C-alpha positions as CSV (number, residue, x, y, z in Angstrom):
1,M,0.0,0.0,0.0
2,V,1.4,3.4,-1.0
3,K,0.4,6.5,1.0
4,I,0.3,9.7,-1.0
5,V,1.5,12.7,1.0
6,Y,0.6,16.2,-0.2
7,L,3.1,18.9,0.8
8,F,1.8,21.9,-1.2
9,V,-1.5,23.6,-2.2
10,L,-2.1,24.5,-5.8
11,I,-4.2,27.7,-6.2
12,H,-5.9,28.3,-9.5
13,Y,-7.1,31.7,-10.7
14,P,-9.4,30.9,-13.7
15,H,-10.0,34.6,-14.5
16,K,-6.4,35.8,-14.7
17,K,-4.7,36.0,-18.0
18,E,-1.2,35.5,-16.5
19,N,0.1,33.7,-13.5
20,E,-3.2,31.8,-13.1
21,I,-1.6,29.1,-11.0
22,S,0.3,29.6,-7.8
23,I,1.7,27.1,-5.3
24,L,1.6,27.4,-1.6
25,N,4.4,25.2,-0.2
26,I,3.6,23.8,3.3
27,N,6.5,21.4,3.7
28,Q,4.3,19.2,5.9
29,E,1.7,16.6,5.1
30,I,-1.6,18.3,4.4
31,T,-4.5,16.7,6.2
32,A,-7.4,19.2,5.7
33,L,-8.3,22.3,3.6
34,C,-11.1,24.8,4.0
35,A,-11.9,28.3,2.7
36,G,-14.2,30.9,4.1
37,K,-14.7,34.4,5.6
38,L,-12.9,34.5,9.0
39,N,-12.1,38.2,9.5
40,P,-15.3,40.1,10.2
41,N,-13.7,43.3,8.8
42,D,-12.6,41.7,5.5
43,E,-14.9,40.3,2.8
44,K,-12.2,38.1,1.3
45,D,-12.0,34.4,2.0
46,I,-9.0,33.0,3.8
47,L,-7.5,29.5,3.1
48,A,-7.1,27.2,6.2
49,V,-4.5,24.5,5.8
50,G,-4.2,21.7,8.4
51,T,-1.3,19.4,9.1
52,P,-0.7,16.6,11.6
53,N,0.5,19.2,14.2
54,S,-0.4,22.7,13.0
55,I,-3.0,25.0,11.4
56,L,-2.2,27.8,8.9
57,A,-4.7,30.6,8.0
58,Y,-3.5,32.1,4.8
59,H,-4.8,35.3,3.1
60,I,-4.6,34.5,-0.6
61,D,-5.1,38.0,-2.0
62,N,-2.6,39.6,0.3
63,N,-0.2,36.6,0.0
64,S,0.4,36.6,3.7
65,D,-0.2,34.5,6.8
66,L,-3.2,35.5,8.9
67,F,-2.0,33.3,11.7
68,Y,-0.1,30.1,12.4
69,A,-0.7,27.9,15.5
70,E,0.6,24.6,16.8
71,V,-2.1,22.0,17.3
72,P,-0.8,18.9,19.3
73,D,-4.1,17.1,18.7
74,G,-3.6,17.3,14.9
75,V,-6.0,18.5,12.2
76,N,-8.4,16.1,10.5
77,S,-11.2,18.4,9.6
78,I,-11.8,22.2,9.3
79,V,-14.9,24.3,9.1
80,I,-15.3,28.1,9.2
81,G,-18.4,30.0,10.4
82,K,-20.5,31.3,13.2
83,L,-21.6,29.0,16.1
84,G,-24.5,29.6,18.4
85,T,-24.6,33.0,20.0
86,R,-21.2,34.1,18.8
87,S,-21.2,37.2,16.7
88,E,-18.0,36.6,14.8
89,P,-17.0,33.6,12.7
90,L,-14.4,31.1,14.1
91,L,-12.1,28.5,12.5
92,F,-13.0,25.1,14.0
93,I,-10.5,22.3,14.0
94,G,-11.4,18.7,14.6
95,G,-8.5,16.5,15.6
96,N,-7.5,13.8,18.1
97,C,-10.7,13.6,20.3
98,S,-10.9,17.4,20.6
99,I,-12.4,20.4,18.8
100,Q,-10.7,23.8,18.9
101,G,-11.9,27.1,17.7
102,F,-9.7,30.1,16.7
103,D,-10.7,33.7,15.9
104,W,-9.2,35.6,13.0
105,K,-6.3,36.7,15.3
106,G,-5.3,33.2,16.1
107,N,-6.6,33.2,19.7
108,E,-8.1,29.9,20.9
109,V,-11.6,30.8,22.1
110,F,-13.3,27.5,21.9
111,W,-12.4,24.0,23.1
112,T,-14.4,20.8,23.8
113,V,-13.8,17.0,23.6
114,T,-15.3,14.0,21.9
115,A,-14.8,10.3,22.5
116,D,-12.8,9.6,19.3
117,N,-10.9,11.1,16.4
118,I,-13.0,13.6,14.4
119,R,-13.4,13.0,10.6
120,S,-15.9,15.6,9.5
121,M,-17.6,18.8,10.7
122,I,-20.3,21.1,9.4
123,L,-22.0,24.2,10.8
124,M,-25.8,24.5,10.2
125,D,-29.1,25.4,11.9
126,I,-30.3,21.9,12.7
127,D,-33.2,23.0,15.0
128,A,-34.4,26.1,13.1
129,D,-33.8,28.5,16.0
130,G,-31.8,31.0,13.9
131,Q,-28.4,29.9,15.3
132,N,-25.9,27.5,13.9
133,E,-25.1,24.2,15.6
134,L,-21.8,22.3,15.1
135,I,-22.3,18.7,13.8
136,V,-19.4,16.4,14.2
137,G,-18.7,12.9,12.8
138,S,-16.1,10.7,14.5
139,D,-14.5,7.3,14.4
140,D,-16.7,5.9,17.3
141,Y,-19.7,5.7,14.9
142,E,-21.3,8.8,16.5
143,I,-22.7,12.0,15.0
144,R,-22.7,14.6,17.7
145,I,-24.5,18.0,17.6
146,F,-23.2,20.9,19.7
147,K,-25.0,24.1,20.6
148,D,-22.2,26.4,21.5
149,D,-20.1,24.1,23.6
150,V,-23.0,22.0,24.9
151,L,-23.7,18.5,23.5
152,I,-27.4,18.4,22.7
153,Y,-27.8,15.3,20.5
154,E,-26.0,12.1,19.8
155,I,-26.8,9.9,16.8
156,T,-25.3,6.4,16.7
157,E,-24.4,4.9,13.3
158,T,-23.0,1.6,12.2
159,E,-19.5,2.7,11.0
160,M,-17.0,5.5,11.1
161,I,-18.5,8.8,9.8
162,T,-16.3,10.0,7.0
163,C,-18.3,12.9,5.4
164,L,-21.0,15.4,6.4
165,V,-22.7,18.0,4.3
166,E,-25.5,20.5,4.8
167,I,-28.2,20.1,2.3
168,S,-31.1,22.4,3.3
169,T,-32.9,23.7,6.3
170,Q,-32.6,21.0,9.1
171,K,-31.3,18.4,6.6
172,F,-27.8,17.1,6.2
173,G,-26.1,14.2,4.4
174,Y,-23.6,11.8,5.8
175,A,-21.3,9.0,4.5
176,L,-19.8,6.1,6.4
177,A,-16.6,4.1,5.9
178,N,-18.6,1.0,4.9
179,G,-20.1,2.7,1.8
180,T,-23.3,3.9,3.4
181,V,-24.8,7.3,2.3
182,G,-27.9,8.8,3.7
183,V,-29.8,11.9,4.8
184,Y,-31.0,13.1,8.2
185,E,-33.8,15.7,8.8
186,N,-33.0,17.1,12.3
187,T,-32.2,13.8,14.1
188,N,-34.5,11.6,12.1
189,R,-33.0,9.6,9.3
190,L,-35.0,9.9,6.0
191,W,-33.2,7.2,4.0
192,R,-29.9,5.5,3.4
193,V,-28.3,3.3,0.8
194,K,-25.2,1.1,0.9
195,S,-22.6,0.4,-1.7
196,K,-19.7,-1.9,-1.9
197,N,-17.5,1.1,-2.7
198,A,-16.6,3.9,-0.3
199,A,-18.0,7.4,-0.6
200,Q,-15.1,9.8,-0.8
201,C,-16.9,13.2,-0.7
202,L,-20.4,14.8,-0.6
203,M,-21.8,18.0,-1.9
204,N,-25.2,19.7,-2.2
205,Y,-26.1,21.0,-5.6
206,D,-29.3,21.6,-7.7
207,L,-28.4,19.5,-10.8
208,N,-31.8,19.3,-12.4
209,A,-32.8,23.0,-11.8
210,D,-36.0,22.1,-9.9
211,G,-35.3,24.5,-7.1
212,S,-34.3,21.8,-4.6
213,E,-30.7,20.7,-4.0
214,E,-29.6,17.1,-4.5
215,L,-27.1,15.1,-2.6
216,V,-24.1,14.5,-4.9
217,T,-21.7,11.7,-4.0
218,G,-18.2,11.0,-5.3
219,W,-17.2,7.4,-4.9
220,A,-13.8,5.5,-4.7
221,N,-14.5,3.7,-8.0
222,G,-14.9,7.0,-9.9
223,K,-18.7,7.0,-9.9
224,L,-20.5,10.2,-9.5
225,D,-24.2,10.3,-8.7
226,A,-26.9,12.7,-7.5
227,R,-29.9,11.7,-5.4
228,Q,-33.1,13.3,-4.4
229,V,-32.9,14.4,-0.8
230,S,-36.4,13.2,0.1
231,T,-36.3,9.7,-1.3
232,G,-32.7,8.9,-2.2
233,E,-33.7,8.2,-5.9
234,V,-30.8,8.6,-8.3
235,I,-31.5,11.3,-10.9
236,F,-28.0,11.6,-12.4
237,R,-24.8,9.5,-12.7
238,D,-21.5,9.7,-14.4
239,V,-18.2,7.8,-14.2
240,L,-14.7,9.2,-14.0
241,P,-11.6,7.2,-14.9
242,S,-10.2,7.3,-11.3
243,S,-11.4,7.9,-7.8
244,V,-13.3,11.1,-7.0
245,V,-11.4,12.9,-4.3
246,G,-13.1,16.3,-4.2
247,L,-16.4,18.1,-4.8
248,V,-16.7,21.9,-4.7
249,M,-19.2,24.5,-5.9
250,G,-18.5,27.9,-7.3
251,D,-19.0,30.3,-10.2
252,Y,-15.9,29.1,-12.1
253,R,-17.0,30.5,-15.5
254,K,-18.2,33.9,-14.2
255,V,-21.7,33.4,-15.6
256,G,-23.5,34.4,-12.4
257,K,-24.4,30.8,-11.5
258,N,-22.5,28.2,-9.5
259,Q,-21.1,25.1,-11.1
260,L,-20.4,21.7,-9.6
261,I,-16.7,21.0,-9.9
262,V,-15.4,17.5,-9.5
263,V,-11.7,16.5,-9.0
264,S,-10.4,13.0,-9.6
265,E,-7.4,11.2,-8.1
266,D,-5.4,11.5,-11.4
267,G,-5.9,15.2,-11.6
268,E,-8.8,15.5,-13.9
269,V,-11.2,18.3,-13.2
270,R,-14.8,18.3,-14.5
271,G,-17.5,20.9,-14.3
272,Y,-21.3,20.2,-14.2
273,D,-24.2,22.6,-14.6
274,S,-28.0,22.1,-14.7
275,S,-28.1,23.5,-18.2
276,C,-25.8,20.7,-19.5
277,I,-27.4,17.8,-17.6
278,Q,-29.4,15.8,-20.1
279,V,-32.0,13.1,-19.4
280,D,-30.2,9.9,-18.4
281,L,-31.5,7.2,-20.7
282,G,-29.9,4.6,-18.5
283,L,-32.0,5.8,-15.6
284,Q,-35.2,5.5,-17.8
285,I,-34.3,2.0,-18.8
286,D,-33.6,1.0,-15.2
287,T,-37.0,2.5,-14.2
288,V,-38.8,0.6,-16.9
289,R,-37.0,-2.6,-15.9
290,E,-37.9,-2.1,-12.3
291,L,-41.6,-1.5,-13.1
292,F,-41.7,-4.6,-15.4
293,L,-40.2,-6.7,-12.7
294,K,-42.7,-5.4,-10.2
295,K,-45.5,-6.3,-12.6
296,Q,-44.2,-9.8,-13.0
297,N,-44.0,-10.3,-9.3
298,L,-47.6,-9.0,-8.8
299,L,-48.9,-11.3,-11.6
300,M,-47.1,-14.3,-10.0
301,E,-48.5,-13.4,-6.6
302,L,-52.0,-13.2,-8.2
303,R,-51.6,-16.6,-9.8
304,N,-50.5,-18.0,-6.4
305,Y,-53.7,-16.7,-4.8
306,N,-55.8,-18.1,-7.5
307,T,-54.3,-21.6,-7.4
308,V,-54.0,-21.9,-3.6
309,T,-55.5,-25.1,-2.2
310,D,-56.7,-26.0,1.3
311,N,-53.7,-28.2,2.1
312,T,-51.1,-25.3,1.5
313,G,-52.6,-22.6,3.7
314,I,-51.9,-22.1,7.3
315,P,-54.6,-21.8,10.0
316,A,-56.2,-18.3,10.3
317,N,-55.4,-18.1,13.9
318,T,-51.6,-18.6,13.4
319,R,-49.5,-16.1,15.3
320,L,-45.8,-15.4,15.4
321,M,-44.6,-15.0,19.0
322,T,-41.3,-13.4,20.0
323,E,-39.4,-13.4,23.3
324,I,-36.1,-11.7,24.2
325,T,-34.0,-13.2,27.0
326,S,-30.5,-12.9,28.3
327,S,-28.1,-15.8,28.0
328,P,-25.1,-15.7,30.3
329,P,-21.7,-17.3,29.5
330,S,-21.6,-21.0,30.1
331,S,-19.3,-24.0,29.5
332,N,-20.4,-24.1,25.9
333,E,-20.4,-20.4,25.3
334,E,-17.5,-18.2,26.3
335,K,-19.5,-15.0,26.1
336,G,-23.1,-14.2,26.8
337,Y,-25.6,-12.9,24.3
338,V,-29.2,-11.7,23.9
339,L,-31.4,-14.6,22.7
340,L,-34.3,-13.8,20.3
341,K,-36.9,-16.6,20.4
342,L,-39.3,-17.0,17.5
343,S,-42.2,-19.5,17.6
344,T,-45.7,-20.1,16.3
345,N,-48.8,-20.9,18.4
346,N,-49.7,-24.1,16.6
347,L,-48.2,-27.0,14.6
348,T,-47.0,-24.8,11.7
349,V,-43.3,-24.5,11.1
350,L,-40.8,-21.7,10.8
351,R,-38.9,-22.5,7.5
352,L,-36.8,-19.3,7.4
353,A,-36.3,-16.0,9.1
354,T,-34.5,-12.8,8.1
355,I,-33.3,-10.5,10.9
356,F,-32.3,-6.9,10.1
357,A,-30.6,-4.9,12.8
358,E,-28.1,-2.1,12.4
359,G,-24.6,-2.8,13.6
360,I,-25.2,-6.3,14.9
361,F,-24.5,-8.4,11.8
362,G,-21.7,-7.9,9.3
363,G,-24.1,-7.2,6.4
364,E,-26.8,-5.8,8.8
365,T,-29.0,-8.8,7.8
366,L,-29.0,-12.4,9.1
367,V,-30.8,-15.2,7.3
368,V,-31.6,-18.2,9.5
369,C,-32.6,-21.3,7.4
370,P,-32.3,-24.6,9.2
371,P,-32.0,-27.9,7.3
372,V,-35.2,-29.6,6.2
373,N,-34.9,-32.3,8.8
374,K,-34.5,-29.8,11.6
375,V,-37.3,-27.5,10.8
376,Q,-39.6,-26.8,13.8
377,N,-42.1,-24.3,15.0
378,R,-39.4,-22.3,16.7
379,L,-36.1,-20.6,15.9
380,H,-33.5,-19.1,18.2
381,V,-31.2,-16.2,17.1
382,Q,-28.2,-14.9,19.0
383,L,-27.8,-11.1,19.2
384,V,-24.8,-9.1,20.5
385,P,-25.4,-5.3,20.3
386,P,-22.1,-3.5,19.9
387,K,-23.0,-0.6,22.2
388,E,-25.4,0.4,25.0
389,T,-28.0,1.8,22.7
390,P,-31.6,0.8,21.9
391,L,-31.9,-1.1,18.7
392,D,-34.9,-2.0,16.4
393,V,-34.8,-5.6,15.2
394,H,-36.9,-6.1,12.1
395,I,-38.1,-9.7,11.6
396,K,-39.5,-11.5,8.6
397,A,-40.5,-15.1,9.3
398,F,-41.7,-17.6,6.7
399,V,-44.4,-19.9,8.2
400,G,-45.8,-22.9,6.5
401,I,-47.7,-26.2,7.1
402,S,-44.5,-28.2,6.6
403,A,-40.9,-27.8,5.6
404,E,-41.7,-29.2,2.1
405,S,-44.5,-26.6,1.5
406,E,-44.2,-24.6,-1.7
407,Q,-45.9,-21.6,-0.3
408,F,-45.2,-19.8,3.0
409,H,-46.9,-17.0,4.8
410,V,-44.6,-14.1,5.7
411,F,-45.0,-12.5,9.1
412,E,-43.3,-9.1,9.6
413,L,-42.8,-7.4,12.9
414,T,-40.3,-5.2,14.8
415,K,-38.9,-5.8,18.2
416,Q,-36.9,-3.3,20.2
417,L,-33.9,-4.3,22.2
418,P,-33.6,-2.2,25.4
419,Q,-30.6,0.1,25.8
420,F,-28.8,-2.1,28.3
421,S,-29.8,-5.5,26.9
422,M,-26.3,-6.9,27.4
423,F,-26.7,-7.0,31.2
424,I,-28.4,-9.7,33.1
425,I,-29.9,-9.1,36.6
426,T,-28.4,-11.4,39.2
427,S,-29.8,-10.1,42.5
428,C,-32.1,-7.6,44.0
429,T,-30.8,-7.9,47.6
430,P,-27.8,-5.8,48.6
431,P,-24.9,-7.7,50.3
432,E,-24.4,-7.1,54.0
433,D,-20.7,-6.3,53.5
434,L,-21.1,-3.8,50.6
435,V,-18.1,-1.6,50.2
436,R,-18.2,1.0,47.4
437,V,-14.8,1.1,45.6
438,N,-15.6,2.2,42.1
439,C,-18.6,4.4,42.3
440,V,-20.4,7.4,40.7
441,S,-22.9,9.1,43.1
442,F,-25.4,11.9,42.7
443,T,-28.4,13.4,44.6
444,L,-31.7,12.2,43.2
445,N,-35.0,13.3,44.7
446,E,-37.3,10.6,43.3
447,R,-39.3,7.7,44.5
448,A,-37.7,4.3,44.2
449,Q,-40.7,3.1,42.2
450,R,-39.8,5.6,39.4
451,I,-36.2,4.2,39.3
452,E,-37.8,0.7,39.1
453,M,-39.9,1.8,36.1
454,W,-36.7,3.1,34.4
455,L,-35.0,-0.3,35.0
456,C,-37.9,-2.2,33.5
457,Q,-37.7,0.0,30.3
458,K,-33.9,0.0,29.8
459,F,-33.0,-3.6,30.8
460,I,-34.3,-7.1,30.1
461,I,-36.3,-8.1,33.1
462,P,-36.3,-11.8,34.1
463,P,-39.6,-13.4,35.1
464,M,-38.6,-13.5,38.8
465,M,-38.6,-9.6,38.8
466,S,-41.7,-9.0,36.7
467,G,-44.2,-7.0,38.6
468,R,-42.3,-6.8,41.8
469,T,-43.2,-4.2,44.4
470,I,-40.8,-1.8,46.1
471,E,-41.3,-2.1,49.8
472,K,-39.4,1.1,50.8
473,K,-40.0,4.4,48.9
474,N,-36.4,5.5,49.4
475,K,-34.4,2.3,49.1
476,W,-33.7,0.3,46.0
477,F,-30.9,-2.1,44.8
478,V,-30.1,-4.3,41.9
479,A,-27.0,-6.2,40.9
480,L,-26.2,-6.9,37.2
481,K,-23.6,-8.8,35.2
482,S,-22.3,-7.9,31.8
483,L,-22.8,-10.5,29.1
484,R,-19.7,-9.1,27.3
485,D,-16.9,-9.4,29.9
486,S,-18.8,-10.7,33.0
487,S,-18.0,-7.5,34.9
488,T,-20.3,-6.5,37.8
489,L,-22.6,-3.5,37.8
490,L,-24.4,-2.4,41.0
491,L,-27.2,0.1,41.1
492,S,-28.5,1.4,44.4
493,Y,-30.7,4.2,45.7
494,E,-30.7,5.2,49.4
495,E,-31.5,8.4,51.3
496,N,-32.0,10.4,48.0
497,T,-28.6,9.3,46.7
498,M,-28.1,7.2,43.6
499,H,-24.9,5.0,43.4
500,I,-23.6,3.5,40.2
501,E,-20.8,1.0,41.0
502,T,-18.6,0.1,38.0
503,S,-15.0,0.7,36.9
504,N,-16.2,1.5,33.4
505,L,-16.5,5.3,33.1
506,Q,-18.3,5.1,29.8
507,L,-20.9,2.7,31.1
508,A,-21.5,4.9,34.2
509,A,-22.0,7.9,31.8
510,D,-24.5,6.0,29.7
511,I,-26.5,5.1,32.8
512,V,-26.4,8.7,34.1
513,I,-27.6,10.1,30.7
514,S,-30.4,7.4,30.5
515,I,-31.7,8.2,34.0
516,T,-31.6,11.9,33.6
517,E,-33.4,11.7,30.2
518,Y,-36.0,9.4,31.6
519,L,-36.7,11.6,34.7
520,N,-36.4,14.9,32.8
521,I,-33.5,16.2,34.9
522,D,-31.8,19.2,33.3
523,Q,-29.0,19.9,35.9
524,L,-27.0,17.3,37.7
525,Q,-23.6,17.2,39.5
526,T,-22.0,13.9,40.3
527,Y,-19.2,12.6,42.5
528,V,-16.8,10.2,40.9
529,E,-14.6,7.7,42.8
530,I,-12.9,5.3,40.4
531,P,-9.2,4.8,41.5
532,S,-8.2,3.0,38.2
533,I,-9.2,6.1,36.2
534,F,-7.2,8.4,38.5
535,E,-4.2,6.1,38.2
536,Q,-4.4,6.3,34.4
537,I,-4.5,10.1,34.5
538,E,-1.4,10.2,36.7
539,S,0.5,7.7,34.6
540,R,-0.3,9.3,31.3
541,M,0.3,12.8,32.4
542,G,3.6,11.8,33.9
543,S,4.5,10.1,30.6
544,M,3.5,13.3,28.7
545,Q,5.8,15.5,30.9
546,E,8.7,13.1,30.3
547,L,8.0,13.1,26.6
548,E,8.0,16.9,26.5
549,Q,11.4,17.0,28.3
550,N,12.8,14.4,25.9
551,S,11.5,16.4,22.9
552,S,13.4,19.5,24.2
553,K,16.6,17.4,24.5
554,I,16.2,15.9,21.0
555,T,15.6,19.4,19.6
556,S,18.9,20.5,21.2
557,Y,20.7,17.4,19.8
558,V,19.4,18.1,16.3
559,A,20.5,21.8,16.5
560,N,24.1,20.6,17.5
561,N,24.1,18.1,14.7
562,A,23.1,20.8,12.2
563,R,25.9,23.1,13.3
564,T,28.4,20.2,13.1
565,I,27.1,19.2,9.7
566,R,27.5,22.8,8.3
567,T,31.1,22.9,9.6
568,L,31.9,19.5,8.1
569,I,30.5,20.5,4.7
570,V,32.8,23.5,4.6
571,Q,35.8,21.4,5.7
572,V,35.0,18.8,3.0
573,E,35.0,21.5,0.3
574,D,38.2,23.0,1.6
575,S,39.9,19.6,1.5
576,R,38.7,19.0,-2.0
577,L,40.0,22.3,-3.2
578,L,43.4,21.6,-1.6
579,G,43.5,18.1,-3.0
580,N,43.8,16.5,0.4
581,M,41.7,13.3,-0.4
582,K,42.6,11.5,2.8
583,E,41.3,14.3,5.0
584,M,38.3,14.8,2.8
585,R,37.4,11.1,3.2
586,D,37.7,11.4,7.0
587,F,35.3,14.4,7.0
588,Y,32.8,12.4,4.8
589,I,32.9,9.6,7.4
590,Q,32.1,12.1,10.2
591,L,29.4,13.6,8.0
592,K,27.8,10.2,7.5
593,Q,27.9,9.6,11.3
594,Q,26.2,12.9,12.0
595,N,23.6,12.2,9.3
596,E,22.8,8.8,10.9
597,E,22.4,10.5,14.3
598,V,20.0,13.0,12.8
599,I,17.9,10.2,11.3
600,Q,17.9,8.2,14.5
601,N,16.9,11.3,16.5
602,Y,14.1,11.9,14.0
603,K,12.8,8.3,14.4
604,V,12.9,8.7,18.2
605,R,11.0,12.0,18.0
606,C,8.3,10.5,15.7
607,S,7.9,7.5,18.1
608,E,7.6,9.8,21.1
609,H,5.2,12.1,19.3
610,D,2.9,9.1,18.6
611,Q,3.1,8.1,22.3
612,Y,2.2,11.7,23.2
613,L,-0.8,11.7,20.9
614,D,-1.9,8.4,22.3
615,N,-1.8,9.7,25.9
616,L,-3.6,12.9,24.8
617,R,-6.3,10.9,23.1
618,H,-6.8,8.7,26.2
619,L,-7.0,11.8,28.5
620,N,-9.4,13.5,26.1
621,N,-11.6,10.4,26.1
622,I,-11.6,10.4,30.0
623,I,-12.6,14.1,30.0
624,Q,-15.4,13.4,27.5
625,Q,-16.9,10.6,29.6
626,A,-16.5,12.7,32.8
627,A,-18.4,15.5,31.1
628,R,-21.2,13.0,30.1
629,L,-21.6,12.3,33.9
630,R,-22.8,15.8,34.3
631,V,-25.9,17.5,33.0
632,G,-26.5,21.2,32.1
633,P,-24.1,23.9,33.1
634,Y,-22.0,21.5,35.2
635,K,-20.9,19.8,32.0
636,T,-19.6,23.0,30.3
637,E,-17.8,24.1,33.4
638,L,-16.1,20.8,33.8
639,I,-14.8,20.8,30.2
640,Q,-13.3,24.3,30.5
641,K,-11.7,23.5,33.8
642,C,-10.3,20.2,32.5
643,R,-8.8,22.1,29.5
644,T,-6.9,24.4,31.8
645,A,-5.5,21.4,33.8
646,L,-4.6,19.5,30.7
647,T,-2.8,22.4,29.2
648,S,-0.6,22.7,32.3
649,L,-0.3,18.9,32.7
650,N,-1.6,19.2,36.3
651,A,-2.6,15.7,37.1
652,K,-3.8,16.4,40.7
653,S,-6.0,19.3,39.5
654,L,-7.5,17.2,36.7
655,I,-8.3,14.3,39.0
656,K,-10.1,16.6,41.5
657,I,-12.1,18.2,38.7
658,I,-13.2,14.9,37.3
659,Q,-13.9,13.6,40.9
660,T,-16.0,16.6,42.1
661,G,-16.7,18.8,39.1
662,T,-14.8,21.7,40.7
663,D,-11.2,22.7,41.1
């Protein structure tokens, strides 16, 4: 595999008669590009160039740098615009689990964290309140929506989010690493399609001049297509000889109307306009073929209804029954799972079942078709949800009189898995010697019965607990076991205090969010006592301090090597001019040794930089989960305080902030 590294930006001026191409040499790998108006006192666009460790804001017309800033988290995505109540535009950078915002002077005025690396960002008014929100796609399959620096929505997808694009009011398009492309309206998905090829880029453009913008997608195999936003129907397609790497929109020909500009991997640039888009005969042929196939299927179904006999039908009272249970690890199964049980209420048989559930199966659909000699009136399907999120499981079951039947009745239904379906309840009685070691606690003024109602909605409840009554209004306990790793989760409520006992910070945050949403709590402060997390913070911050010291030493070594190399080069040239070949050879040997030292120092520096980024990513993730443990203004305050502690590498301060929410 060959990695292509871009070190310069080519700027094309299509309206200049001379010097229409200029080159901006960056001398670093370019990871992100963006253009937009950043200075509120200047109507000209600036060009933002991101590298693995810096950001450059460049004024093209003035041929000058607006500002340059070091970015330890790296730059994966850039967007320029106004956010929330801010009156001036900012330059937002998405990097290694964090988002930074710079004003036009280069001052960092915004910072927040996410749980994983950021791949794409857009600014748009998603809730029609007249203010922009920041929509972020990351590697942990999440689309997050921020209002100012407050996280207001999280949307879980099935793969890494690679592209986001605003389409129209409250609608945006997205692309995933597995080839999925779709559209959301607010937080509701309108449609999605999946391809075997990866979507490289997205753009919104009105190709058919109907007044509504379409979602244009550039694919890795060179395909270009445009889909209607409301239905996902393809209205235009084209094919380029190589992968599409960029889509932009602008008035390239100075005709007063924007064109769609497509750039391919081999350097080809194509322009598209609604005036030159002709009716795609291929699409018409495909439509006719689909309608003809639908007609044939309907005719065949009609013939089946006309020829049906009494011995092929199923009883009118046949019902498909479903049950969801938890199956813990056993001697036969190393890991637990959720068991979906399908059965009929009579002697009919289940010949086949298709199960569709996002993110659970490799192709998102599982087909269960037992051999003819093992067909019964029941089927069992193992489900392992990847995350603690509620999932809709769509079921199609083929029911017939016998396995040899030629016709089957299809039952369709949808079953929802609870959010915490991968936990099994083991006890409802608190142990006498209960000692809280890993615990998240917070004040909760609610009746225990309400917490029990939350439990019944979010977990799979075994028959022994169904309909149980809570004897004490202010006392409640339940012990659970994870089906993934057999870890223990203890939930208790006593004297208006809720305790979540687990060493998994993300799980604790998921439970806090679930409880607060269920009980409509808009402000919540928590107390965290998880020693293993605090040890990780101390260890990784200590490592970062050591790496910073080593980096300073290596920089000093490289500077000394550079001075020595310059001296040796002069001495080599003097020896050559004097004809002293022996001395020149000795200088060349020393020069080679110095060069090897420089290369070795560079390798060490790269390795330590990777370690530094790994530590930073881990700490940002801890801060993100700690922020999710709080609700309302407490979350924002914690993030800002953690930023200060992280910048100064103050481990004790960071631990106290995460523990109590204050410094």
